[in-house]
PDB file with one MODEL, atoms N, CA, C and O in Angstrom:
MODEL        1
ATOM      1  N   MET A   1      95.605 117.216  87.250  1.00  0.00           N
ATOM      2  CA  MET A   1      94.900 118.481  87.284  1.00  0.00           C
ATOM      3  C   MET A   1      94.993 119.125  85.895  1.00  0.00           C
ATOM      4  O   MET A   1      96.071 119.211  85.307  1.00  0.00           O
ATOM      5  N   THR A   2      93.865 119.564  85.396  1.00  0.00           N
ATOM      6  CA  THR A   2      93.830 120.148  84.068  1.00  0.00           C
ATOM      7  C   THR A   2      94.340 121.592  84.095  1.00  0.00           C
ATOM      8  O   THR A   2      94.513 122.187  85.159  1.00  0.00           O
ATOM      9  N   VAL A   3      94.570 122.126  82.929  1.00  0.00           N
ATOM     10  CA  VAL A   3      95.034 123.504  82.823  1.00  0.00           C
ATOM     11  C   VAL A   3      93.983 124.457  83.385  1.00  0.00           C
ATOM     12  O   VAL A   3      94.325 125.426  84.063  1.00  0.00           O
ATOM     13  N   ALA A   4      92.714 124.191  83.110  1.00  0.00           N
ATOM     14  CA  ALA A   4      91.636 125.047  83.604  1.00  0.00           C
ATOM     15  C   ALA A   4      91.574 125.012  85.131  1.00  0.00           C
ATOM     16  O   ALA A   4      91.385 126.052  85.764  1.00  0.00           O
ATOM     17  N   ALA A   5      91.731 123.833  85.728  1.00  0.00           N
ATOM     18  CA  ALA A   5      91.703 123.721  87.192  1.00  0.00           C
ATOM     19  C   ALA A   5      92.889 124.450  87.813  1.00  0.00           C
ATOM     20  O   ALA A   5      92.752 125.081  88.861  1.00  0.00           O
ATOM     21  N   GLU A   6      94.040 124.367  87.176  1.00  0.00           N
ATOM     22  CA  GLU A   6      95.207 125.095  87.681  1.00  0.00           C
ATOM     23  C   GLU A   6      94.986 126.602  87.593  1.00  0.00           C
ATOM     24  O   GLU A   6      95.373 127.348  88.493  1.00  0.00           O
ATOM     25  N   ARG A   7      94.361 127.040  86.505  1.00  0.00           N
ATOM     26  CA  ARG A   7      94.105 128.468  86.352  1.00  0.00           C
ATOM     27  C   ARG A   7      93.085 128.960  87.374  1.00  0.00           C
ATOM     28  O   ARG A   7      93.224 130.064  87.899  1.00  0.00           O
ATOM     29  N   ILE A   8      92.061 128.158  87.662  1.00  0.00           N
ATOM     30  CA  ILE A   8      91.076 128.524  88.681  1.00  0.00           C
ATOM     31  C   ILE A   8      91.746 128.632  90.042  1.00  0.00           C
ATOM     32  O   ILE A   8      91.460 129.553  90.807  1.00  0.00           O
ATOM     33  N   ASP A   9      92.632 127.698  90.343  1.00  0.00           N
ATOM     34  CA  ASP A   9      93.358 127.735  91.617  1.00  0.00           C
ATOM     35  C   ASP A   9      94.216 128.998  91.716  1.00  0.00           C
ATOM     36  O   ASP A   9      94.263 129.643  92.764  1.00  0.00           O
ATOM     37  N   ARG A  10      94.884 129.340  90.632  1.00  0.00           N
ATOM     38  CA  ARG A  10      95.718 130.542  90.606  1.00  0.00           C
ATOM     39  C   ARG A  10      94.866 131.796  90.762  1.00  0.00           C
ATOM     40  O   ARG A  10      95.248 132.719  91.481  1.00  0.00           O
ATOM     41  N   LEU A  11      93.721 131.835  90.098  1.00  0.00           N
ATOM     42  CA  LEU A  11      92.834 132.992  90.213  1.00  0.00           C
ATOM     43  C   LEU A  11      92.270 133.129  91.625  1.00  0.00           C
ATOM     44  O   LEU A  11      92.050 134.243  92.100  1.00  0.00           O
ATOM     45  N   GLU A  12      92.036 132.004  92.297  1.00  0.00           N
ATOM     46  CA  GLU A  12      91.581 132.068  93.690  1.00  0.00           C
ATOM     47  C   GLU A  12      92.642 132.718  94.567  1.00  0.00           C
ATOM     48  O   GLU A  12      92.327 133.565  95.402  1.00  0.00           O
ATOM     49  N   ASN A  13      93.897 132.325  94.379  1.00  0.00           N
ATOM     50  CA  ASN A  13      94.983 132.921  95.158  1.00  0.00           C
ATOM     51  C   ASN A  13      95.125 134.414  94.866  1.00  0.00           C
ATOM     52  O   ASN A  13      95.353 135.206  95.780  1.00  0.00           O
ATOM     53  N   LEU A  14      94.991 134.795  93.606  1.00  0.00           N
ATOM     54  CA  LEU A  14      95.081 136.207  93.241  1.00  0.00           C
ATOM     55  C   LEU A  14      93.915 137.006  93.826  1.00  0.00           C
ATOM     56  O   LEU A  14      94.100 138.133  94.287  1.00  0.00           O
ATOM     57  N   ALA A  15      92.716 136.421  93.807  1.00  0.00           N
ATOM     58  CA  ALA A  15      91.542 137.108  94.367  1.00  0.00           C
ATOM     59  C   ALA A  15      91.703 137.295  95.870  1.00  0.00           C
ATOM     60  O   ALA A  15      91.365 138.353  96.402  1.00  0.00           O
ATOM     61  N   ARG A  16      92.215 136.282  96.556  1.00  0.00           N
ATOM     62  CA  ARG A  16      92.438 136.384  97.998  1.00  0.00           C
ATOM     63  C   ARG A  16      93.446 137.495  98.312  1.00  0.00           C
ATOM     64  O   ARG A  16      93.225 138.302  99.215  1.00  0.00           O
ATOM     65  N   ALA A  17      94.546 137.533  97.566  1.00  0.00           N
ATOM     66  CA  ALA A  17      95.572 138.545  97.796  1.00  0.00           C
ATOM     67  C   ALA A  17      95.042 139.949  97.498  1.00  0.00           C
ATOM     68  O   ALA A  17      95.328 140.888  98.241  1.00  0.00           O
ATOM     69  N   ALA A  18      94.276 140.098  96.422  1.00  0.00           N
ATOM     70  CA  ALA A  18      93.728 141.407  96.066  1.00  0.00           C
ATOM     71  C   ALA A  18      92.710 141.869  97.098  1.00  0.00           C
ATOM     72  O   ALA A  18      92.670 143.051  97.438  1.00  0.00           O
ATOM     73  N   ALA A  19      91.884 140.955  97.601  1.00  0.00           N
ATOM     74  CA  ALA A  19      90.874 141.325  98.600  1.00  0.00           C
ATOM     75  C   ALA A  19      91.535 141.750  99.904  1.00  0.00           C
ATOM     76  O   ALA A  19      91.092 142.707 100.540  1.00  0.00           O
ATOM     77  N   LYS A  20      92.583 141.054 100.305  1.00  0.00           N
ATOM     78  CA  LYS A  20      93.273 141.425 101.545  1.00  0.00           C
ATOM     79  C   LYS A  20      94.030 142.727 101.395  1.00  0.00           C
ATOM     80  O   LYS A  20      94.220 143.450 102.374  1.00  0.00           O
ATOM     81  N   ALA A  21      94.472 143.042 100.164  1.00  0.00           N
ATOM     82  CA  ALA A  21      95.161 144.305  99.912  1.00  0.00           C
ATOM     83  C   ALA A  21      94.182 145.473  99.787  1.00  0.00           C
ATOM     84  O   ALA A  21      94.600 146.630  99.748  1.00  0.00           O
ATOM     85  N   GLY A  22      92.880 145.177  99.724  1.00  0.00           N
ATOM     86  CA  GLY A  22      91.861 146.218  99.652  1.00  0.00           C
ATOM     87  C   GLY A  22      91.402 146.557  98.254  1.00  0.00           C
ATOM     88  O   GLY A  22      90.618 147.490  98.080  1.00  0.00           O
ATOM     89  N   ASP A  23      91.862 145.833  97.252  1.00  0.00           N
ATOM     90  CA  ASP A  23      91.469 146.091  95.866  1.00  0.00           C
ATOM     91  C   ASP A  23      90.295 145.172  95.505  1.00  0.00           C
ATOM     92  O   ASP A  23      90.480 144.138  94.863  1.00  0.00           O
ATOM     93  N   GLU A  24      89.090 145.565  95.925  1.00  0.00           N
ATOM     94  CA  GLU A  24      87.916 144.714  95.749  1.00  0.00           C
ATOM     95  C   GLU A  24      87.493 144.571  94.294  1.00  0.00           C
ATOM     96  O   GLU A  24      86.974 143.524  93.908  1.00  0.00           O
ATOM     97  N   ASP A  25      87.702 145.596  93.482  1.00  0.00           N
ATOM     98  CA  ASP A  25      87.316 145.504  92.067  1.00  0.00           C
ATOM     99  C   ASP A  25      88.160 144.463  91.332  1.00  0.00           C
ATOM    100  O   ASP A  25      87.642 143.693  90.523  1.00  0.00           O
ATOM    101  N   ARG A  26      89.450 144.446  91.618  1.00  0.00           N
ATOM    102  CA  ARG A  26      90.321 143.466  90.972  1.00  0.00           C
ATOM    103  C   ARG A  26      89.973 142.057  91.447  1.00  0.00           C
ATOM    104  O   ARG A  26      89.955 141.122  90.647  1.00  0.00           O
ATOM    105  N   ALA A  27      89.696 141.896  92.743  1.00  0.00           N
ATOM    106  CA  ALA A  27      89.313 140.587  93.280  1.00  0.00           C
ATOM    107  C   ALA A  27      88.013 140.105  92.645  1.00  0.00           C
ATOM    108  O   ALA A  27      87.866 138.920  92.345  1.00  0.00           O
ATOM    109  N   ARG A  28      87.077 141.019  92.441  1.00  0.00           N
ATOM    110  CA  ARG A  28      85.799 140.667  91.810  1.00  0.00           C
ATOM    111  C   ARG A  28      86.015 140.180  90.371  1.00  0.00           C
ATOM    112  O   ARG A  28      85.362 139.233  89.935  1.00  0.00           O
ATOM    113  N   GLU A  29      86.918 140.818  89.643  1.00  0.00           N
ATOM    114  CA  GLU A  29      87.218 140.387  88.281  1.00  0.00           C
ATOM    115  C   GLU A  29      87.846 138.996  88.257  1.00  0.00           C
ATOM    116  O   GLU A  29      87.535 138.189  87.380  1.00  0.00           O
ATOM    117  N   TYR A  30      88.728 138.712  89.214  1.00  0.00           N
ATOM    118  CA  TYR A  30      89.330 137.382  89.300  1.00  0.00           C
ATOM    119  C   TYR A  30      88.267 136.322  89.582  1.00  0.00           C
ATOM    120  O   TYR A  30      88.310 135.230  89.015  1.00  0.00           O
ATOM    121  N   VAL A  31      87.318 136.641  90.453  1.00  0.00           N
ATOM    122  CA  VAL A  31      86.244 135.697  90.781  1.00  0.00           C
ATOM    123  C   VAL A  31      85.373 135.446  89.549  1.00  0.00           C
ATOM    124  O   VAL A  31      85.028 134.301  89.258  1.00  0.00           O
ATOM    125  N   ARG A  32      85.024 136.493  88.836  1.00  0.00           N
ATOM    126  CA  ARG A  32      84.187 136.331  87.642  1.00  0.00           C
ATOM    127  C   ARG A  32      84.893 135.513  86.569  1.00  0.00           C
ATOM    128  O   ARG A  32      84.277 134.676  85.910  1.00  0.00           O
ATOM    129  N   LEU A  33      86.182 135.757  86.400  1.00  0.00           N
ATOM    130  CA  LEU A  33      86.946 135.022  85.404  1.00  0.00           C
ATOM    131  C   LEU A  33      87.038 133.538  85.769  1.00  0.00           C
ATOM    132  O   LEU A  33      86.897 132.672  84.906  1.00  0.00           O
ATOM    133  N   ALA A  34      87.273 133.253  87.047  1.00  0.00           N
ATOM    134  CA  ALA A  34      87.351 131.857  87.485  1.00  0.00           C
ATOM    135  C   ALA A  34      86.021 131.140  87.299  1.00  0.00           C
ATOM    136  O   ALA A  34      86.001 129.978  86.895  1.00  0.00           O
ATOM    137  N   ARG A  35      84.915 131.810  87.586  1.00  0.00           N
ATOM    138  CA  ARG A  35      83.603 131.195  87.392  1.00  0.00           C
ATOM    139  C   ARG A  35      83.320 130.923  85.922  1.00  0.00           C
ATOM    140  O   ARG A  35      82.737 129.897  85.573  1.00  0.00           O
ATOM    141  N   ARG A  36      83.736 131.846  85.063  1.00  0.00           N
ATOM    142  CA  ARG A  36      83.529 131.670  83.623  1.00  0.00           C
ATOM    143  C   ARG A  36      84.358 130.501  83.089  1.00  0.00           C
ATOM    144  O   ARG A  36      83.884 129.736  82.249  1.00  0.00           O
ATOM    145  N   ILE A  37      85.584 130.364  83.570  1.00  0.00           N
ATOM    146  CA  ILE A  37      86.435 129.242  83.163  1.00  0.00           C
ATOM    147  C   ILE A  37      85.816 127.923  83.613  1.00  0.00           C
ATOM    148  O   ILE A  37      85.804 126.951  82.857  1.00  0.00           O
ATOM    149  N   ALA A  38      85.301 127.886  84.840  1.00  0.00           N
ATOM    150  CA  ALA A  38      84.679 126.665  85.355  1.00  0.00           C
ATOM    151  C   ALA A  38      83.444 126.292  84.534  1.00  0.00           C
ATOM    152  O   ALA A  38      83.226 125.115  84.249  1.00  0.00           O
ATOM    153  N   GLU A  39      82.644 127.275  84.155  1.00  0.00           N
ATOM    154  CA  GLU A  39      81.455 127.002  83.346  1.00  0.00           C
ATOM    155  C   GLU A  39      81.827 126.447  81.976  1.00  0.00           C
ATOM    156  O   GLU A  39      81.228 125.481  81.503  1.00  0.00           O
ATOM    157  N   ARG A  40      82.808 127.059  81.351  1.00  0.00           N
ATOM    158  CA  ARG A  40      83.185 126.635  80.000  1.00  0.00           C
ATOM    159  C   ARG A  40      83.772 125.235  79.972  1.00  0.00           C
ATOM    160  O   ARG A  40      83.599 124.502  78.999  1.00  0.00           O
ATOM    161  N   ASN A  41      84.466 124.865  81.038  1.00  0.00           N
ATOM    162  CA  ASN A  41      85.122 123.565  81.086  1.00  0.00           C
ATOM    163  C   ASN A  41      84.353 122.540  81.911  1.00  0.00           C
ATOM    164  O   ASN A  41      84.840 121.437  82.159  1.00  0.00           O
ATOM    165  N   ARG A  42      83.156 122.913  82.331  1.00  0.00           N
ATOM    166  CA  ARG A  42      82.289 122.032  83.124  1.00  0.00           C
ATOM    167  C   ARG A  42      82.991 121.480  84.359  1.00  0.00           C
ATOM    168  O   ARG A  42      82.961 120.278  84.625  1.00  0.00           O
ATOM    169  N   LEU A  43      83.621 122.378  85.105  1.00  0.00           N
ATOM    170  CA  LEU A  43      84.310 122.018  86.337  1.00  0.00           C
ATOM    171  C   LEU A  43      83.550 122.597  87.516  1.00  0.00           C
ATOM    172  O   LEU A  43      82.888 123.628  87.398  1.00  0.00           O
ATOM    173  N   THR A  44      83.650 121.927  88.649  1.00  0.00           N
ATOM    174  CA  THR A  44      83.111 122.508  89.872  1.00  0.00           C
ATOM    175  C   THR A  44      84.206 123.322  90.526  1.00  0.00           C
ATOM    176  O   THR A  44      85.378 122.946  90.500  1.00  0.00           O
ATOM    177  N   LEU A  45      83.819 124.428  91.107  1.00  0.00           N
ATOM    178  CA  LEU A  45      84.798 125.269  91.797  1.00  0.00           C
ATOM    179  C   LEU A  45      85.216 124.588  93.100  1.00  0.00           C
ATOM    180  O   LEU A  45      84.419 123.869  93.702  1.00  0.00           O
ATOM    181  N   PRO A  46      86.445 124.804  93.538  1.00  0.00           N
ATOM    182  CA  PRO A  46      86.877 124.217  94.812  1.00  0.00           C
ATOM    183  C   PRO A  46      86.009 124.723  95.967  1.00  0.00           C
ATOM    184  O   PRO A  46      85.449 125.817  95.899  1.00  0.00           O
ATOM    185  N   ARG A  47      85.906 123.934  97.004  1.00  0.00           N
ATOM    186  CA  ARG A  47      85.038 124.277  98.138  1.00  0.00           C
ATOM    187  C   ARG A  47      85.439 125.598  98.777  1.00  0.00           C
ATOM    188  O   ARG A  47      84.572 126.406  99.110  1.00  0.00           O
ATOM    189  N   THR A  48      86.730 125.833  98.956  1.00  0.00           N
ATOM    190  CA  THR A  48      87.159 127.088  99.578  1.00  0.00           C
ATOM    191  C   THR A  48      86.758 128.279  98.717  1.00  0.00           C
ATOM    192  O   THR A  48      86.404 129.336  99.240  1.00  0.00           O
ATOM    193  N   PHE A  49      86.815 128.111  97.410  1.00  0.00           N
ATOM    194  CA  PHE A  49      86.422 129.196  96.514  1.00  0.00           C
ATOM    195  C   PHE A  49      84.928 129.468  96.622  1.00  0.00           C
ATOM    196  O   PHE A  49      84.514 130.626  96.684  1.00  0.00           O
ATOM    197  N   ARG A  50      84.121 128.422  96.646  1.00  0.00           N
ATOM    198  CA  ARG A  50      82.663 128.592  96.756  1.00  0.00           C
ATOM    199  C   ARG A  50      82.273 129.210  98.088  1.00  0.00           C
ATOM    200  O   ARG A  50      81.348 130.020  98.147  1.00  0.00           O
ATOM    201  N   ARG A  51      82.967 128.840  99.157  1.00  0.00           N
ATOM    202  CA  ARG A  51      82.598 129.334 100.477  1.00  0.00           C
ATOM    203  C   ARG A  51      83.004 130.784 100.711  1.00  0.00           C
ATOM    204  O   ARG A  51      82.378 131.480 101.510  1.00  0.00           O
ATOM    205  N   PHE A  52      84.043 131.247 100.021  1.00  0.00           N
ATOM    206  CA  PHE A  52      84.539 132.596 100.265  1.00  0.00           C
ATOM    207  C   PHE A  52      84.259 133.564  99.127  1.00  0.00           C
ATOM    208  O   PHE A  52      84.965 134.561  98.974  1.00  0.00           O
ATOM    209  N   THR A  53      83.237 133.284  98.326  1.00  0.00           N
ATOM    210  CA  THR A  53      82.797 134.233  97.314  1.00  0.00           C
ATOM    211  C   THR A  53      81.299 134.437  97.448  1.00  0.00           C
ATOM    212  O   THR A  53      80.555 133.512  97.775  1.00  0.00           O
ATOM    213  N   CYS A  54      80.876 135.645  97.193  1.00  0.00           N
ATOM    214  CA  CYS A  54      79.449 135.978  97.254  1.00  0.00           C
ATOM    215  C   CYS A  54      78.810 135.645  95.917  1.00  0.00           C
ATOM    216  O   CYS A  54      79.325 136.042  94.872  1.00  0.00           O
ATOM    217  N   ASP A  55      77.703 134.927  95.932  1.00  0.00           N
ATOM    218  CA  ASP A  55      77.006 134.559  94.703  1.00  0.00           C
ATOM    219  C   ASP A  55      76.279 135.743  94.071  1.00  0.00           C
ATOM    220  O   ASP A  55      76.032 135.749  92.866  1.00  0.00           O
ATOM    221  N   GLU A  56      75.940 136.734  94.873  1.00  0.00           N
ATOM    222  CA  GLU A  56      75.181 137.875  94.369  1.00  0.00           C
ATOM    223  C   GLU A  56      76.075 138.917  93.690  1.00  0.00           C
ATOM    224  O   GLU A  56      75.765 139.373  92.589  1.00  0.00           O
ATOM    225  N   CYS A  57      77.186 139.298  94.342  1.00  0.00           N
ATOM    226  CA  CYS A  57      77.995 140.402  93.821  1.00  0.00           C
ATOM    227  C   CYS A  57      79.409 139.983  93.414  1.00  0.00           C
ATOM    228  O   CYS A  57      80.212 140.838  93.038  1.00  0.00           O
ATOM    229  N   ASP A  58      79.733 138.687  93.480  1.00  0.00           N
ATOM    230  CA  ASP A  58      81.029 138.133  93.073  1.00  0.00           C
ATOM    231  C   ASP A  58      82.212 138.688  93.865  1.00  0.00           C
ATOM    232  O   ASP A  58      83.333 138.700  93.357  1.00  0.00           O
ATOM    233  N   THR A  59      81.991 139.138  95.072  1.00  0.00           N
ATOM    234  CA  THR A  59      83.066 139.636  95.909  1.00  0.00           C
ATOM    235  C   THR A  59      83.773 138.478  96.594  1.00  0.00           C
ATOM    236  O   THR A  59      83.131 137.515  97.012  1.00  0.00           O
ATOM    237  N   TYR A  60      85.105 138.570  96.711  1.00  0.00           N
ATOM    238  CA  TYR A  60      85.832 137.585  97.506  1.00  0.00           C
ATOM    239  C   TYR A  60      85.703 138.013  98.961  1.00  0.00           C
ATOM    240  O   TYR A  60      86.099 139.122  99.318  1.00  0.00           O
ATOM    241  N   LEU A  61      85.156 137.147  99.801  1.00  0.00           N
ATOM    242  CA  LEU A  61      84.809 137.498 101.169  1.00  0.00           C
ATOM    243  C   LEU A  61      85.995 137.363 102.112  1.00  0.00           C
ATOM    244  O   LEU A  61      86.680 136.340 102.135  1.00  0.00           O
ATOM    245  N   VAL A  62      86.223 138.417 102.889  1.00  0.00           N
ATOM    246  CA  VAL A  62      87.242 138.417 103.928  1.00  0.00           C
ATOM    247  C   VAL A  62      86.507 138.655 105.241  1.00  0.00           C
ATOM    248  O   VAL A  62      86.012 139.757 105.477  1.00  0.00           O
ATOM    249  N   PRO A  63      86.424 137.624 106.111  1.00  0.00           N
ATOM    250  CA  PRO A  63      85.691 137.795 107.366  1.00  0.00           C
ATOM    251  C   PRO A  63      86.243 138.967 108.183  1.00  0.00           C
ATOM    252  O   PRO A  63      87.451 139.096 108.383  1.00  0.00           O
ATOM    253  N   GLY A  64      85.335 139.802 108.641  1.00  0.00           N
ATOM    254  CA  GLY A  64      85.712 140.957 109.439  1.00  0.00           C
ATOM    255  C   GLY A  64      85.863 142.225 108.626  1.00  0.00           C
ATOM    256  O   GLY A  64      85.783 143.321 109.181  1.00  0.00           O
ATOM    257  N   GLU A  65      86.080 142.108 107.325  1.00  0.00           N
ATOM    258  CA  GLU A  65      86.212 143.287 106.480  1.00  0.00           C
ATOM    259  C   GLU A  65      84.963 143.515 105.635  1.00  0.00           C
ATOM    260  O   GLU A  65      84.350 144.581 105.708  1.00  0.00           O
ATOM    261  N   ASN A  66      84.582 142.522 104.835  1.00  0.00           N
ATOM    262  CA  ASN A  66      83.396 142.678 104.004  1.00  0.00           C
ATOM    263  C   ASN A  66      82.420 141.519 104.192  1.00  0.00           C
ATOM    264  O   ASN A  66      81.487 141.355 103.406  1.00  0.00           O
ATOM    265  N   ALA A  67      82.637 140.718 105.234  1.00  0.00           N
ATOM    266  CA  ALA A  67      81.737 139.587 105.502  1.00  0.00           C
ATOM    267  C   ALA A  67      81.596 139.389 107.008  1.00  0.00           C
ATOM    268  O   ALA A  67      82.535 139.600 107.775  1.00  0.00           O
ATOM    269  N   ARG A  68      80.408 138.982 107.401  1.00  0.00           N
ATOM    270  CA  ARG A  68      80.150 138.663 108.806  1.00  0.00           C
ATOM    271  C   ARG A  68      79.895 137.172 108.907  1.00  0.00           C
ATOM    272  O   ARG A  68      79.104 136.625 108.139  1.00  0.00           O
ATOM    273  N   VAL A  69      80.556 136.505 109.849  1.00  0.00           N
ATOM    274  CA  VAL A  69      80.422 135.061 110.015  1.00  0.00           C
ATOM    275  C   VAL A  69      79.800 134.797 111.379  1.00  0.00           C
ATOM    276  O   VAL A  69      80.287 135.282 112.400  1.00  0.00           O
ATOM    277  N   ARG A  70      78.718 134.024 111.385  1.00  0.00           N
ATOM    278  CA  ARG A  70      78.025 133.682 112.630  1.00  0.00           C
ATOM    279  C   ARG A  70      77.775 132.185 112.662  1.00  0.00           C
ATOM    280  O   ARG A  70      77.509 131.565 111.632  1.00  0.00           O
ATOM    281  N   LEU A  71      77.862 131.613 113.848  1.00  0.00           N
ATOM    282  CA  LEU A  71      77.553 130.196 114.046  1.00  0.00           C
ATOM    283  C   LEU A  71      76.179 130.081 114.658  1.00  0.00           C
ATOM    284  O   LEU A  71      75.863 130.761 115.635  1.00  0.00           O
ATOM    285  N   GLN A  72      75.355 129.213 114.080  1.00  0.00           N
ATOM    286  CA  GLN A  72      74.054 128.909 114.650  1.00  0.00           C
ATOM    287  C   GLN A  72      73.974 127.399 114.801  1.00  0.00           C
ATOM    288  O   GLN A  72      74.946 126.698 114.523  1.00  0.00           O
ATOM    289  N   ARG A  73      72.852 126.901 115.231  1.00  0.00           N
ATOM    290  CA  ARG A  73      72.719 125.466 115.478  1.00  0.00           C
ATOM    291  C   ARG A  73      72.984 124.641 114.232  1.00  0.00           C
ATOM    292  O   ARG A  73      72.116 124.522 113.366  1.00  0.00           O
ATOM    293  N   GLY A  74      74.176 124.070 114.136  1.00  0.00           N
ATOM    294  CA  GLY A  74      74.480 123.160 113.047  1.00  0.00           C
ATOM    295  C   GLY A  74      74.859 123.784 111.725  1.00  0.00           C
ATOM    296  O   GLY A  74      75.074 123.058 110.754  1.00  0.00           O
ATOM    297  N   HIS A  75      74.953 125.118 111.643  1.00  0.00           N
ATOM    298  CA  HIS A  75      75.359 125.723 110.390  1.00  0.00           C
ATOM    299  C   HIS A  75      76.062 127.059 110.615  1.00  0.00           C
ATOM    300  O   HIS A  75      75.924 127.693 111.662  1.00  0.00           O
ATOM    301  N   VAL A  76      76.808 127.457 109.613  1.00  0.00           N
ATOM    302  CA  VAL A  76      77.514 128.731 109.591  1.00  0.00           C
ATOM    303  C   VAL A  76      76.745 129.657 108.667  1.00  0.00           C
ATOM    304  O   VAL A  76      76.338 129.250 107.579  1.00  0.00           O
ATOM    305  N   VAL A  77      76.542 130.896 109.087  1.00  0.00           N
ATOM    306  CA  VAL A  77      75.866 131.888 108.255  1.00  0.00           C
ATOM    307  C   VAL A  77      76.889 132.969 107.918  1.00  0.00           C
ATOM    308  O   VAL A  77      77.432 133.622 108.808  1.00  0.00           O
ATOM    309  N   ILE A  78      77.144 133.150 106.623  1.00  0.00           N
ATOM    310  CA  ILE A  78      78.061 134.183 106.165  1.00  0.00           C
ATOM    311  C   ILE A  78      77.234 135.249 105.463  1.00  0.00           C
ATOM    312  O   ILE A  78      76.497 134.953 104.523  1.00  0.00           O
ATOM    313  N   THR A  79      77.359 136.494 105.923  1.00  0.00           N
ATOM    314  CA  THR A  79      76.621 137.603 105.361  1.00  0.00           C
ATOM    315  C   THR A  79      77.597 138.545 104.669  1.00  0.00           C
ATOM    316  O   THR A  79      78.526 139.054 105.297  1.00  0.00           O
ATOM    317  N   CYS A  80      77.389 138.773 103.397  1.00  0.00           N
ATOM    318  CA  CYS A  80      78.221 139.677 102.612  1.00  0.00           C
ATOM    319  C   CYS A  80      77.822 141.124 102.914  1.00  0.00           C
ATOM    320  O   CYS A  80      76.741 141.380 103.444  1.00  0.00           O
ATOM    321  N   SER A  81      78.695 142.053 102.576  1.00  0.00           N
ATOM    322  CA  SER A  81      78.374 143.464 102.788  1.00  0.00           C
ATOM    323  C   SER A  81      77.230 143.927 101.877  1.00  0.00           C
ATOM    324  O   SER A  81      76.618 144.962 102.140  1.00  0.00           O
ATOM    325  N   CYS A  82      76.933 143.165 100.801  1.00  0.00           N
ATOM    326  CA  CYS A  82      75.813 143.527  99.931  1.00  0.00           C
ATOM    327  C   CYS A  82      74.477 143.058 100.519  1.00  0.00           C
ATOM    328  O   CYS A  82      73.416 143.434 100.020  1.00  0.00           O
ATOM    329  N   GLY A  83      74.525 142.240 101.577  1.00  0.00           N
ATOM    330  CA  GLY A  83      73.310 141.778 102.230  1.00  0.00           C
ATOM    331  C   GLY A  83      72.944 140.341 101.915  1.00  0.00           C
ATOM    332  O   GLY A  83      71.979 139.822 102.476  1.00  0.00           O
ATOM    333  N   ALA A  84      73.682 139.686 101.039  1.00  0.00           N
ATOM    334  CA  ALA A  84      73.389 138.295 100.680  1.00  0.00           C
ATOM    335  C   ALA A  84      73.853 137.360 101.801  1.00  0.00           C
ATOM    336  O   ALA A  84      74.865 137.614 102.455  1.00  0.00           O
ATOM    337  N   HIS A  85      73.100 136.276 102.013  1.00  0.00           N
ATOM    338  CA  HIS A  85      73.423 135.287 103.037  1.00  0.00           C
ATOM    339  C   HIS A  85      73.804 133.966 102.385  1.00  0.00           C
ATOM    340  O   HIS A  85      73.284 133.604 101.329  1.00  0.00           O
ATOM    341  N   ALA A  86      74.721 133.251 103.032  1.00  0.00           N
ATOM    342  CA  ALA A  86      75.071 131.899 102.620  1.00  0.00           C
ATOM    343  C   ALA A  86      75.127 131.049 103.881  1.00  0.00           C
ATOM    344  O   ALA A  86      75.683 131.470 104.896  1.00  0.00           O
ATOM    345  N   ARG A  87      74.552 129.860 103.816  1.00  0.00           N
ATOM    346  CA  ARG A  87      74.511 128.969 104.976  1.00  0.00           C
ATOM    347  C   ARG A  87      75.178 127.653 104.611  1.00  0.00           C
ATOM    348  O   ARG A  87      74.906 127.072 103.561  1.00  0.00           O
ATOM    349  N   TYR A  88      76.064 127.188 105.504  1.00  0.00           N
ATOM    350  CA  TYR A  88      76.776 125.944 105.296  1.00  0.00           C
ATOM    351  C   TYR A  88      76.687 125.102 106.559  1.00  0.00           C
ATOM    352  O   TYR A  88      76.876 125.624 107.658  1.00  0.00           O
ATOM    353  N   PRO A  89      76.403 123.817 106.428  1.00  0.00           N
ATOM    354  CA  PRO A  89      76.313 122.959 107.624  1.00  0.00           C
ATOM    355  C   PRO A  89      77.706 122.642 108.171  1.00  0.00           C
ATOM    356  O   PRO A  89      78.704 122.687 107.452  1.00  0.00           O
ATOM    357  N   TYR A  90      77.739 122.321 109.458  1.00  0.00           N
ATOM    358  CA  TYR A  90      78.969 121.817 110.057  1.00  0.00           C
ATOM    359  C   TYR A  90      78.610 120.859 111.173  1.00  0.00           C
ATOM    360  O   TYR A  90      77.527 120.948 111.752  1.00  0.00           O
ATOM    361  N   ASP A  91      79.517 119.943 111.476  1.00  0.00           N
ATOM    362  CA  ASP A  91      79.316 118.987 112.548  1.00  0.00           C
ATOM    363  C   ASP A  91      80.027 119.475 113.787  1.00  0.00           C
ATOM    364  O   ASP A  91      81.124 120.027 113.710  1.00  0.00           O
ATOM    365  N   THR A  92      79.397 119.269 114.936  1.00  0.00           N
ATOM    366  CA  THR A  92      80.018 119.710 116.193  1.00  0.00           C
ATOM    367  C   THR A  92      80.896 118.627 116.780  1.00  0.00           C
ATOM    368  O   THR A  92      81.497 118.823 117.836  1.00  0.00           O
TER     369      THR A  92
ENDMDL
END
């Protein structure tokens, strides 16, 4: 694991902790920093990071607080509090 990948992993943990503590601005900064590191080093973000961040407003999503999660036929729909939707497939 490279230094950049370790830093992205650490920033994901910090963003999760900040979002659960209610500090959304700090969590948003951690998400933006992790995305910038991934771009500069040509890395893909981990799946959990991609699934729990909003692409529109860079918020770390916490289901029930700032995100709504719904199951539909063959996919999960996650709606951010800003109104953005994300759809991910799943197998039954």
